All heavy atoms as an XYZ file, in Angstrom:
824
protein
N       8.893      9.617     -6.646
C       8.414      8.310     -7.031
C       9.621      7.378     -7.152
O      10.622      7.725     -7.756
C       7.669      8.402     -8.363
C       7.178      7.065     -8.846
S       6.396      7.033    -10.478
C       5.221      8.340    -10.386
N       9.499      6.185     -6.599
C      10.593      5.222     -6.651
C      10.661      4.549     -8.017
O       9.699      4.571     -8.795
C      10.400      4.165     -5.569
O       9.310      3.312     -5.901
N      11.799      3.943     -8.294
C      11.957      3.203     -9.554
C      10.954      2.053     -9.621
O      10.415      1.758    -10.694
C      13.386      2.681     -9.671
N      10.693      1.426     -8.480
C       9.735      0.325     -8.445
C       8.330      0.804     -8.784
O       7.632      0.189     -9.592
C       9.748     -0.358     -7.080
C       8.779     -1.514     -6.910
C       9.006     -2.598     -7.958
C       8.912     -2.100     -5.513
N       7.902      1.911     -8.193
C       6.552      2.405     -8.489
C       6.453      2.860     -9.936
O       5.416      2.690    -10.577
C       6.134      3.516     -7.527
O       6.968      4.633     -7.634
N       7.545      3.405    -10.495
C       7.543      3.791    -11.909
C       7.414      2.563    -12.797
O       6.647      2.569    -13.775
C       8.812      4.569    -12.245
N       8.128      1.492    -12.475
C       8.055      0.253    -13.260
C       6.669     -0.378    -13.164
O       6.123     -0.846    -14.170
C       9.121     -0.729    -12.796
N       6.093     -0.383    -11.971
C       4.737     -0.915    -11.810
C       3.734     -0.084    -12.590
O       2.832     -0.625    -13.235
C       4.350     -0.963    -10.326
C       4.982     -2.062     -9.503
C       4.702     -1.847     -8.019
C       4.481     -3.418     -9.938
N       3.887      1.218    -12.539
C       2.996      2.105    -13.279
C       3.086      1.857    -14.775
O       2.059      1.826    -15.476
N       4.297      1.649    -15.281
C       4.500      1.361    -16.704
C       3.830      0.037    -17.087
O       3.160     -0.052    -18.117
C       5.992      1.326    -17.043
C       6.292      1.004    -18.489
C       5.768      2.062    -19.452
O       5.636      3.230    -19.109
N       5.465      1.644    -20.666
N       3.985     -0.982    -16.262
C       3.350     -2.271    -16.539
C       1.829     -2.134    -16.546
O       1.154     -2.701    -17.409
C       3.784     -3.307    -15.506
N       1.303     -1.362    -15.624
C      -0.148     -1.152    -15.556
C      -0.661     -0.452    -16.812
O      -1.733     -0.782    -17.319
C      -0.516     -0.356    -14.302
S      -0.259     -1.282    -12.778
N       0.109      0.503    -17.314
C      -0.292      1.204    -18.548
C      -0.188      0.284    -19.762
O      -1.047      0.289    -20.637
C       0.558      2.460    -18.748
C       0.174      3.606    -17.816
C       0.917      4.896    -18.156
N       2.362      4.797    -17.949
C       2.965      4.890    -16.772
N       2.244      5.086    -15.670
N       4.280      4.803    -16.671
N       0.859     -0.518    -19.820
C       1.082     -1.384    -20.985
C       0.075     -2.525    -21.086
O      -0.331     -2.887    -22.181
C       2.489     -1.984    -20.927
S       3.792     -0.824    -21.322
N      -0.291     -3.096    -19.958
C      -1.116     -4.302    -19.983
C      -2.559     -4.067    -19.572
O      -3.361     -4.996    -19.546
C      -0.476     -5.389    -19.111
C       0.892     -5.775    -19.580
C       2.020     -5.375    -18.880
C       1.070     -6.499    -20.737
C       3.285     -5.713    -19.314
C       2.335     -6.841    -21.186
C       3.452     -6.448    -20.473
N      -2.926     -2.824    -19.220
C      -4.278     -2.379    -18.898
C      -5.301     -3.389    -18.451
O      -5.497     -3.596    -17.267
N      -5.980     -4.050    -19.389
C      -7.116     -4.911    -19.034
C      -6.729     -6.370    -18.800
O      -7.568     -7.174    -18.409
C      -8.189     -4.830    -20.117
O      -7.664     -5.304    -21.349
N      -5.470     -6.734    -19.014
C      -5.037     -8.111    -18.759
C      -5.051     -8.375    -17.257
O      -4.804     -7.484    -16.447
C      -3.635     -8.325    -19.315
N      -5.347     -9.611    -16.878
C      -5.390     -9.973    -15.456
C      -3.973     -9.940    -14.891
O      -3.060    -10.567    -15.422
C      -6.018    -11.365    -15.253
C      -5.928    -11.788    -13.791
C      -7.473    -11.355    -15.709
N      -3.810     -9.194    -13.815
C      -2.503     -9.026    -13.184
C      -2.375     -9.828    -11.900
O      -1.326    -10.393    -11.614
C      -2.266     -7.551    -12.876
N      -3.444     -9.854    -11.106
C      -3.394    -10.442     -9.778
C      -4.659    -11.253     -9.542
O      -5.765    -10.770     -9.809
C      -3.291     -9.342     -8.695
C      -3.227     -9.952     -7.311
C      -2.095     -8.454     -8.935
N      -4.481    -12.468     -9.024
C      -5.615    -13.310     -8.669
C      -5.405    -13.766     -7.231
O      -4.337    -14.241     -6.871
C      -5.721    -14.547     -9.590
C      -6.862    -15.446     -9.153
C      -5.875    -14.131    -11.037
N      -6.425    -13.583     -6.422
C      -6.384    -14.030     -5.037
C      -7.762    -14.495     -4.638
O      -8.638    -13.675     -4.402
N      -7.968    -15.823     -4.606
C      -9.308    -16.339     -4.317
C     -10.270    -15.873     -5.394
O      -9.970    -15.961     -6.586
N     -11.392    -15.308     -4.980
C     -12.372    -14.855     -5.969
C     -12.038    -13.494     -6.589
O     -12.709    -13.042     -7.497
C     -13.660    -14.758     -5.152
C     -13.187    -14.421     -3.773
C     -11.880    -15.176     -3.616
N     -10.987    -12.853     -6.107
C     -10.640    -11.508     -6.577
C      -9.659    -11.585     -7.739
O      -8.631    -12.263     -7.653
C     -10.021    -10.674     -5.437
C     -11.010    -10.520     -4.293
C      -9.573     -9.309     -5.953
C     -10.413     -9.899     -3.053
N     -10.001    -10.908     -8.829
C      -9.107    -10.757     -9.972
C      -8.976     -9.269    -10.263
O      -9.981     -8.575    -10.361
C      -9.659    -11.447    -11.217
C      -9.571    -12.936    -11.190
C      -9.890    -13.531    -12.561
O     -10.175    -12.828    -13.508
N      -9.823    -14.845    -12.633
N      -7.755     -8.810    -10.388
C      -7.523     -7.407    -10.716
C      -6.767     -7.318    -12.030
O      -5.736     -7.977    -12.208
C      -6.698     -6.717     -9.626
C      -7.303     -6.602     -8.229
C      -6.298     -5.969     -7.282
C      -8.581     -5.797     -8.272
N      -7.279     -6.507    -12.944
C      -6.549     -6.205    -14.170
C      -5.441     -5.224    -13.817
O      -5.496     -4.542    -12.794
C      -7.494     -5.605    -15.208
N      -4.439     -5.127    -14.664
C      -3.308     -4.238    -14.392
C      -3.736     -2.807    -14.079
O      -3.172     -2.157    -13.208
C      -2.337     -4.222    -15.577
C      -1.376     -5.377    -15.565
C      -1.687     -6.567    -16.215
C      -0.154     -5.283    -14.910
C      -0.803     -7.630    -16.202
C       0.730     -6.338    -14.903
C       0.402     -7.516    -15.554
O       1.279     -8.556    -15.537
N      -4.727     -2.297    -14.789
C      -5.137     -0.905    -14.596
C      -5.765     -0.666    -13.220
O      -5.674      0.439    -12.684
C      -6.121     -0.491    -15.685
N      -6.394     -1.693    -12.639
C      -7.096     -1.508    -11.365
C      -6.172     -1.209    -10.190
O      -6.428     -0.255     -9.443
C      -7.975     -2.722    -11.068
C      -9.134     -2.870    -12.024
C      -9.904     -4.141    -11.794
O      -9.420     -5.213    -12.215
O     -10.982     -4.062    -11.172
N      -5.105     -1.981     -9.957
C      -4.219     -1.631     -8.838
C      -3.645     -0.224     -8.972
O      -3.519      0.490     -7.985
C      -3.110     -2.690     -8.899
C      -3.707     -3.828     -9.630
C      -4.680     -3.225    -10.602
N      -3.310      0.164    -10.186
C      -2.735      1.501    -10.397
C      -3.740      2.582    -10.024
O      -3.396      3.557     -9.342
C      -2.282      1.668    -11.843
N      -4.984      2.401    -10.455
C      -6.028      3.393    -10.148
C      -6.250      3.512     -8.648
O      -6.279      4.613     -8.090
C      -7.323      2.988    -10.838
C      -8.492      3.896    -10.575
C      -9.769      3.390    -11.236
O      -9.687      2.713    -12.281
O     -10.847      3.664    -10.681
N      -6.373      2.379     -7.980
C      -6.599      2.395     -6.532
C      -5.366      2.892     -5.773
O      -5.497      3.598     -4.773
C      -7.017      1.011     -6.038
C      -8.313      0.526     -6.604
N      -9.497      1.218     -6.486
C      -8.605     -0.580     -7.318
C     -10.463      0.558     -7.087
N      -9.946     -0.538     -7.614
N      -4.180      2.524     -6.261
C      -2.941      2.973     -5.610
C      -2.798      4.487     -5.702
O      -2.343      5.129     -4.748
C      -1.731      2.280     -6.230
N      -3.192      5.063     -6.834
C      -3.138      6.530     -6.959
C      -4.077      7.187     -5.948
O      -3.754      8.232     -5.379
C      -3.478      6.962     -8.392
C      -2.332      6.752     -9.366
C      -2.583      7.414    -10.718
N      -3.703      6.830    -11.435
C      -3.633      5.780    -12.251
N      -2.469      5.199    -12.451
N      -4.703      5.329    -12.865
N      -5.227      6.565     -5.695
C      -6.158      7.107     -4.696
C      -5.550      7.023     -3.297
O      -5.662      7.969     -2.506
C      -7.486      6.354     -4.753
N      -4.910      5.909     -2.979
C      -4.246      5.754     -1.677
C      -3.139      6.797     -1.538
O      -3.020      7.462     -0.505
C      -3.675      4.323     -1.511
C      -2.744      4.229     -0.312
C      -4.799      3.308     -1.393
N      -2.325      6.952     -2.584
C      -1.234      7.930     -2.556
C      -1.774      9.338     -2.333
O      -1.212     10.104     -1.548
C      -0.435      7.866     -3.858
N      -2.857      9.649     -2.995
C      -3.461     10.978     -2.845
C      -3.925     11.211     -1.411
O      -3.697     12.287     -0.842
C      -4.632     11.116     -3.817
O      -5.226     12.377     -3.691
N      -4.554     10.200     -0.817
C      -4.994     10.327      0.579
C      -3.812     10.562      1.516
O      -3.871     11.413      2.400
C      -5.759      9.076      1.019
C      -7.152      8.889      0.452
C      -7.679      7.493      0.789
C      -8.094      9.950      1.002
N      -2.746      9.801      1.316
C      -1.568      9.949      2.173
C      -0.910     11.319      1.985
O      -0.536     11.970      2.958
C      -0.560      8.830      1.887
C      -0.970      7.434      2.378
C      -0.048      6.373      1.792
C      -0.967      7.374      3.893
N      -0.782     11.748      0.743
C      -0.179     13.060      0.477
C      -1.041     14.177      1.045
O      -0.519     15.122      1.642
C       0.042     13.238     -1.017
C       1.148     12.347     -1.543
C       1.211     12.311     -3.063
O       0.231     12.581     -3.748
N       2.370     11.955     -3.590
N      -2.361     14.076      0.876
C      -3.263     15.095      1.420
C      -3.207     15.146      2.948
O      -3.430     16.192      3.547
C      -4.709     14.835      0.971
C      -4.921     15.104     -0.508
O      -4.021     15.686     -1.167
O      -5.996     14.713     -1.023
N      -2.892     13.997      3.557
C      -2.781     13.940      5.018
C      -1.422     14.430      5.514
O      -1.185     14.498      6.716
C      -3.038     12.515      5.510
N      -0.510     14.766      4.573
C       0.770     15.338      4.963
C       1.926     14.373      5.062
O       2.927     14.667      5.723
N       1.840     13.219      4.399
C       2.948     12.270      4.427
C       4.212     12.917      3.877
O       4.190     13.549      2.824
C       2.603     11.029      3.591
C       3.657      9.925      3.588
C       3.651      9.189      4.922
C       3.427      8.956      2.452
N       5.316     12.767      4.595
C       6.606     13.297      4.165
C       7.341     12.275      3.299
O       7.084     11.077      3.394
C       7.482     13.636      5.374
C       6.913     14.779      6.201
O       6.316     15.696      5.606
O       7.067     14.747      7.441
N       8.274     12.741      2.494
C       9.093     11.857      1.663
C       9.834     10.862      2.552
O      10.377     11.233      3.599
C      10.085     12.668      0.839
N       9.821      9.607      2.163
C      10.504      8.514      2.858
C       9.977      8.248      4.265
O      10.616      7.536      5.046
C      12.020      8.746      2.906
C      12.631      8.809      1.524
O      12.217      8.017      0.654
O      13.505      9.660      1.295
N       8.825      8.799      4.589
C       8.226      8.546      5.906
C       7.711      7.111      5.969
O       7.062      6.639      5.042
C       7.072      9.524      6.141
C       6.424      9.376      7.502
C       5.371     10.436      7.762
O       5.248     11.405      6.996
O       4.654     10.275      8.767
N       7.983      6.394      7.071
C       7.512      5.014      7.177
C       5.998      4.937      7.347
O       5.399      5.722      8.077
C       8.232      4.481      8.417
C       8.595      5.680      9.206
C       8.764      6.810      8.230
N       5.412      3.969      6.644
C       3.970      3.704      6.749
C       3.788      2.206      6.954
O       3.979      1.421      6.022
C       3.212      4.149      5.479
C       1.723      3.831      5.619
C       3.426      5.620      5.192
N       3.447      1.765      8.169
C       3.141      0.354      8.358
C       1.925     -0.034      7.509
O       0.928      0.679      7.469
C       2.817      0.249      9.854
C       3.548      1.403     10.469
C       3.437      2.497      9.437
N       2.069     -1.159      6.798
C       1.009     -1.663      5.926
C       0.661     -3.071      6.382
O       1.514     -3.962      6.351
C       1.479     -1.691      4.448
C       0.402     -2.297      3.560
C       1.861     -0.298      3.974
N      -0.578     -3.261      6.832
C      -1.019     -4.605      7.192
C      -1.185     -5.405      5.912
O      -1.876     -4.973      4.981
C      -2.328     -4.562      7.962
C      -2.139     -4.139      9.378
N      -3.169     -4.045     10.279
C      -1.026     -3.790     10.075
C      -2.712     -3.660     11.447
N      -1.417     -3.494     11.345
N      -0.541     -6.567      5.854
C      -0.547     -7.377      4.639
C      -0.683     -8.859      4.986
O      -0.300     -9.278      6.075
C       0.737     -7.145      3.862
N      -1.230     -9.610      4.028
C      -1.339    -11.067      4.184
C      -1.442    -11.747      2.825
O      -2.220    -12.671      2.639
C      -2.523    -11.440      5.073
O      -3.722    -10.910      4.537
N      -0.657    -11.250      1.874
C      -0.574    -11.843      0.538
C      -1.911    -11.860     -0.194
O      -2.279    -12.842     -0.829
C       0.016    -13.254      0.607
C       1.403    -13.250      1.191
O       2.163    -12.322      0.968
N       1.736    -14.266      1.953
N      -2.619    -10.747     -0.127
C      -3.896    -10.589     -0.819
C      -3.748     -9.531     -1.911
O      -2.874     -8.664     -1.823
C      -4.985    -10.166      0.173
C      -5.231    -11.170      1.283
C      -5.672    -12.516      0.748
O      -6.523    -12.609     -0.128
N      -5.064    -13.576      1.264
N      -4.609     -9.568     -2.933
C      -4.506     -8.584     -4.012
C      -4.516     -7.131     -3.543
O      -3.752     -6.313     -4.044
C      -5.723     -8.896     -4.891
C      -5.955    -10.352     -4.687
C      -5.632    -10.584     -3.233
N      -5.343     -6.808     -2.546
C      -5.400     -5.421     -2.093
C      -4.125     -4.993     -1.365
O      -3.859     -3.806     -1.236
C      -6.645     -5.163     -1.224
C      -6.810     -6.143     -0.120
N      -7.571     -7.280     -0.276
C      -6.324     -6.177      1.129
C      -7.546     -7.971      0.850
N      -6.791     -7.323      1.713
N      -3.314     -5.959     -0.935
C      -2.034     -5.613     -0.318
C      -1.100     -4.966     -1.342
O      -0.342     -4.053     -1.012
C      -1.357     -6.848      0.278
C      -2.178     -7.487      1.389
O      -3.028     -6.787      1.985
O      -1.969     -8.687      1.651
N      -1.165     -5.422     -2.581
C      -0.356     -4.831     -3.646
C      -0.758     -3.374     -3.847
O       0.088     -2.499     -4.014
C      -0.496     -5.637     -4.950
C       0.144     -7.012     -4.758
C       0.118     -4.900     -6.135
C      -0.131     -7.985     -5.862
N      -2.057     -3.125     -3.810
C      -2.563     -1.754     -3.946
C      -2.015     -0.882     -2.820
O      -1.556      0.240     -3.053
C      -4.104     -1.731     -3.951
C      -4.640     -0.309     -3.860
C      -4.648     -2.439     -5.188
N      -2.039     -1.389     -1.595
C      -1.560     -0.619     -0.444
C      -0.073     -0.294     -0.580
O       0.344      0.861     -0.402
C      -1.828     -1.381      0.848
N       0.732     -1.314     -0.890
C       2.171     -1.095     -1.031
C       2.460     -0.115     -2.165
O       3.247      0.830     -2.004
C       2.880     -2.428     -1.289
C       2.805     -3.447     -0.145
C       3.298     -4.803     -0.624
C       3.586     -2.979      1.058
N       1.826     -0.311     -3.310
C       2.005      0.545     -4.467
C       1.594      1.985     -4.134
O       2.272      2.940     -4.495
C       1.196     -0.022     -5.631
C       1.457      0.571     -6.988
C       2.530      1.397     -7.252
C       0.597      0.274     -8.032
C       2.746      1.924     -8.526
C       0.798      0.783     -9.300
C       1.880      1.614     -9.552
N       0.508      2.138     -3.398
C       0.046      3.474     -3.015
C       1.045      4.213     -2.146
O       1.288      5.406     -2.331
N       1.643      3.505     -1.201
C       2.661      4.127     -0.342
C       3.869      4.529     -1.187
O       4.395      5.635     -1.049
C       3.074      3.192      0.816
C       4.254      3.779      1.600
C       1.898      2.943      1.751
N       4.304      3.644     -2.088
C       5.455      3.972     -2.940
C       5.157      5.185     -3.816
O       5.998      6.062     -3.964
C       5.845      2.785     -3.805
C       6.351      1.607     -3.023
C       7.066      1.634     -1.861
C       6.164      0.237     -3.335
N       7.333      0.359     -1.428
C       6.795     -0.528     -2.319
C       5.525     -0.438     -4.361
C       6.806     -1.921     -2.329
C       5.539     -1.824     -4.359
C       6.177     -2.548     -3.356
N       3.952      5.232     -4.391
C       3.592      6.375     -5.236
C       3.556      7.680     -4.445
O       3.853      8.744     -4.981
C       2.222      6.156     -5.893
C       2.162      5.196     -7.068
C       0.711      4.984     -7.492
C       2.989      5.720     -8.231
N       3.205      7.596     -3.176
C       3.119      8.799     -2.350
C       4.487      9.284     -1.897
O       4.612     10.371     -1.342
C       2.244      8.531     -1.122
O       2.913      7.663     -0.226
N       5.516      8.463     -2.109
C       6.862      8.832     -1.678
C       7.223      8.285     -0.313
O       8.310      8.546      0.197
N       6.315      7.517      0.285
C       6.569      6.939      1.600
C       7.371      5.650      1.519
O       7.662      5.146      0.436
N       7.730      5.128      2.677
C       8.458      3.863      2.790
C       7.544      2.844      3.460
O       7.033      3.094      4.553
C       9.716      4.060      3.628
N       7.342      1.718      2.797
C       6.455      0.704      3.359
C       7.135     -0.060      4.487
O       8.336     -0.325      4.442
C       6.000     -0.305      2.294
O       7.140     -0.941      1.744
C       5.197      0.366      1.202
N       6.347     -0.384      5.498
C       6.782     -1.235      6.603
C       5.727     -2.339      6.704
O       4.738     -2.197      7.417
C       6.873     -0.450      7.934
C       7.370     -1.363      9.050
C       7.755      0.778      7.793
N       5.912     -3.435      5.923
C       4.894     -4.498      5.940
C       4.810     -5.172      7.309
O       5.833     -5.496      7.917
C       5.385     -5.485      4.885
C       6.369     -4.729      4.045
C       6.974     -3.707      4.962
N       3.580     -5.345      7.778
C       3.310     -6.037      9.041
C       2.205     -7.041      8.737
O       1.116     -6.655      8.311
C       2.848     -5.058     10.144
C       2.538     -5.818     11.427
C       3.886     -3.975     10.379
N       2.495     -8.329      8.935
C       1.494     -9.352      8.630
C       0.278     -9.167      9.533
O       0.410     -8.830     10.707
C       2.079    -10.755      8.811
C       1.249    -11.801      8.151
N       0.136    -12.329      8.743
C       1.363    -12.386      6.940
C      -0.407    -13.216      7.927
N       0.320    -13.268      6.816
N      -0.898     -9.388      8.963
C      -2.141     -9.203      9.730
C      -2.243    -10.139     10.920
O      -2.943     -9.848     11.874
C      -3.358     -9.394      8.819
C      -3.603     -8.218      7.930
C      -4.912     -8.360      7.152
N      -5.047     -7.227      6.270
C      -4.528     -7.167      5.042
N      -3.874     -8.198      4.557
N      -4.670     -6.082      4.315
N      -1.544    -11.264     10.880
C      -1.593    -12.219     11.992
C      -0.601    -11.866     13.101
O      -0.555    -12.548     14.126
C      -1.313    -13.630     11.474
N       0.163    -10.803     12.920
C       1.121    -10.380     13.943
C       0.363    -10.000     15.213
O      -0.634     -9.275     15.149
C       1.931     -9.168     13.439
O       2.625     -9.545     12.258
C       2.917     -8.679     14.477
N       0.806    -10.500     16.361
C       0.138    -10.118     17.614
C       0.076     -8.598     17.765
O       1.020     -7.879     17.387
C       1.017    -10.742     18.696
C       1.700    -11.888     18.015
C       1.925    -11.424     16.592
N      -1.012     -8.115     18.312
C      -1.247     -6.671     18.439
C      -0.106     -5.964     19.167
O       0.294     -4.860     18.774
C      -2.574     -6.417     19.143
N       0.439     -6.579     20.202
C       1.520     -5.942     20.961
C       2.767     -5.769     20.095
O       3.457     -4.751     20.174
C       1.855     -6.763     22.202
N       3.056     -6.746     19.253
C       4.222     -6.665     18.369
C       3.981     -5.613     17.287
O       4.867     -4.798     16.987
C       4.534     -8.042     17.745
C       5.668     -7.930     16.728
C       4.873     -9.054     18.825
N       2.795     -5.604     16.709
C       2.459     -4.602     15.693
C       2.549     -3.197     16.286
O       3.041     -2.273     15.637
C       1.070     -4.866     15.125
N       2.089     -3.024     17.519
C       2.164     -1.718     18.183
C       3.611     -1.308     18.400
O       3.959     -0.127     18.244
C       1.416     -1.756     19.512
N       4.464     -2.271     18.722
C       5.874     -1.972     18.925
C       6.518     -1.514     17.596
O       7.299     -0.559     17.590
C       6.612     -3.205     19.453
C       8.065     -2.951     19.781
S       8.901     -4.376     20.522
C       8.752     -5.578     19.214
N       6.177     -2.169     16.490
C       6.692     -1.762     15.182
C       6.246     -0.343     14.875
O       7.042      0.500     14.453
C       6.220     -2.732     14.073
C       6.513     -2.177     12.685
C       6.851     -4.096     14.256
N       4.982     -0.076     15.118
C       4.425      1.252     14.859
C       5.160      2.310     15.691
O       5.533      3.369     15.186
C       2.926      1.240     15.185
C       2.169      2.368     14.603
N       1.670      2.351     13.327
C       1.822      3.566     15.109
C       1.045      3.478     13.075
N       1.127      4.236     14.149
N       5.403      1.993     16.950
C       6.083      2.938     17.845
C       7.552      3.132     17.452
O       8.049      4.263     17.414
C       5.997      2.438     19.283
C       6.613      3.378     20.285
C       6.477      2.861     21.706
O       5.415      2.302     22.023
O       7.433      3.021     22.475
N       8.237      2.041     17.131
C       9.665      2.135     16.795
C       9.909      2.899     15.501
O      10.944      3.546     15.352
C      10.283      0.748     16.710
C      10.362      0.092     18.087
C      11.116     -1.160     18.036
N      12.539     -0.822     17.971
C      13.498     -1.712     17.991
N      13.203     -2.981     18.053
N      14.750     -1.339     17.940
N       8.965      2.819     14.570
C       9.131      3.541     13.305
C       8.650      4.981     13.421
O       8.842      5.771     12.502
C       8.352      2.859     12.162
O       6.961      2.846     12.472
C       8.863      1.455     11.901
N       8.012      5.304     14.535
C       7.437      6.634     14.751
C       6.456      6.999     13.630
O       6.343      8.153     13.232
C       8.527      7.692     14.886
C       9.417      7.476     16.102
C      10.470      8.536     16.202
C      11.365      8.454     17.387
N      11.637      7.253     18.038
N       5.770      5.974     13.145
C       4.840      6.163     12.035
C       3.627      6.980     12.466
O       3.100      6.792     13.560
C       4.381      4.810     11.504
N       3.211      7.872     11.594
C       2.005      8.665     11.847
C       0.776      8.043     11.199
O      -0.347      8.454     11.470
C       2.169     10.085     11.295
C       3.254     10.889     11.964
C       3.294     12.321     11.472
N       3.583     12.380     10.041
C       3.024     13.249      9.198
N       2.150     14.135      9.626
N       3.367     13.252      7.922
N       1.004      7.056     10.328
C      -0.092      6.437      9.587
C      -0.025      4.924      9.713
O       1.036      4.364      9.961
C      -0.018      6.803      8.094
C      -0.022      8.280      7.843
C       1.162      8.972      7.658
C      -1.208      8.992      7.808
C       1.172     10.341      7.433
C      -1.219     10.354      7.595
C      -0.028     11.029      7.406
N      -1.152      4.283      9.519
C      -1.255      2.830      9.435
C      -2.216      2.543      8.295
O      -3.315      3.100      8.255
C      -1.796      2.239     10.741
C      -2.207      0.766     10.686
C      -0.989     -0.109     10.453
C      -2.918      0.372     11.960
N      -1.802      1.695      7.374
C      -2.622      1.411      6.208
C      -3.065     -0.039      6.225
O      -2.247     -0.945      6.346
C      -1.802      1.702      4.942
C      -2.471      1.593      3.598
C      -3.693      2.499      3.513
C      -1.484      1.945      2.506
N      -4.370     -0.263      6.137
C      -4.933     -1.612      6.077
C      -6.098     -1.588      5.104
O      -7.180     -1.120      5.444
C      -5.386     -2.071      7.457
C      -5.824     -3.525      7.480
O      -6.124     -4.091      6.404
O      -5.878     -4.102      8.573
N      -5.872     -2.054      3.883
C      -6.931     -2.006      2.880
C      -7.911     -3.160      3.010
O      -8.977     -3.115      2.423
C      -6.349     -1.959      1.468
C      -5.583     -0.686      1.140
C      -5.212     -0.648     -0.334
C      -6.383      0.562      1.496
N      -7.571     -4.188      3.803
C      -8.536     -5.260      4.042
C      -9.742     -4.698      4.785
O     -10.877     -5.030      4.517
C      -7.922     -6.409      4.831
C      -8.890     -7.570      5.010
C      -8.247     -8.746      5.673
O      -7.926     -8.649      6.875
O      -8.049     -9.757      4.996
N      -9.471     -3.798      5.719
C     -10.564     -3.170      6.464
C     -10.882     -1.784      5.898
O     -11.680     -1.053      6.453
C     -10.193     -3.043      7.944
O      -9.094     -2.181      8.094
N     -10.214     -1.447      4.783
C     -10.384     -0.158      4.108
C     -10.206      1.001      5.084
O     -11.076      1.835      5.260
C     -11.763     -0.053      3.424
O     -12.046     -1.276      2.782
C     -11.778      1.059      2.403
N      -9.031      1.035      5.722
C      -8.806      2.152      6.656
C      -7.366      2.662      6.538
O      -6.441      1.914      6.288
C      -9.076      1.698      8.089
C      -8.136      0.653      8.584
C      -8.464      0.159      9.969
N      -7.501     -0.882     10.288
C      -7.103     -1.185     11.471
N      -7.590     -0.554     12.505
N      -6.231     -2.127     11.678
N      -7.280      3.945      6.695
C      -5.983      4.603      6.843
C      -6.110      5.375      8.140
O      -6.953      6.247      8.276
C      -5.690      5.570      5.680
C      -5.616      4.795      4.353
C      -4.388      6.316      5.936
C      -5.427      5.687      3.153
N      -5.287      5.000      9.117
C      -5.350      5.647     10.430
C      -4.188      6.610     10.576
O      -3.107      6.374     10.042
C      -5.288      4.599     11.534
C      -6.476      3.668     11.558
C      -6.369      2.654     12.678
O      -5.450      2.724     13.513
O      -7.228      1.759     12.704
N      -4.422      7.644     11.332
C      -3.346      8.565     11.676
C      -3.116      8.488     13.169
O      -4.032      8.224     13.948
C      -3.686     10.016     11.291
O      -4.890     10.405     11.925
C      -3.829     10.145      9.777
N      -1.855      8.683     13.543
C      -1.507      8.595     14.978
C      -1.904      9.868     15.692
O      -2.105     10.898     15.148
C      -0.019      8.358     15.126
């Protein structure tokens, strides 16, 4: 577990029901990202993610993006943020260059394996 994921986990425990993230109509209390991130981490670990393995994460500054990033950190992986508006050919090149076996996109609620 990284120092960042440990610090985020501590904040989530300390502030539990206080609002942590607001994005449009979505509000997440501190405890919610931690709970969902642990589920993401568990899925990645169960799928065989190695320590420091790169995981491209589709992101666009939404509350669920925090969950995705936090989940990868908790699993021991390394996040490779890729904006959702990135052209498909460029995103594919990032995926290929990192030799990533996984792709995480919580907007579409999917974790893909290569």
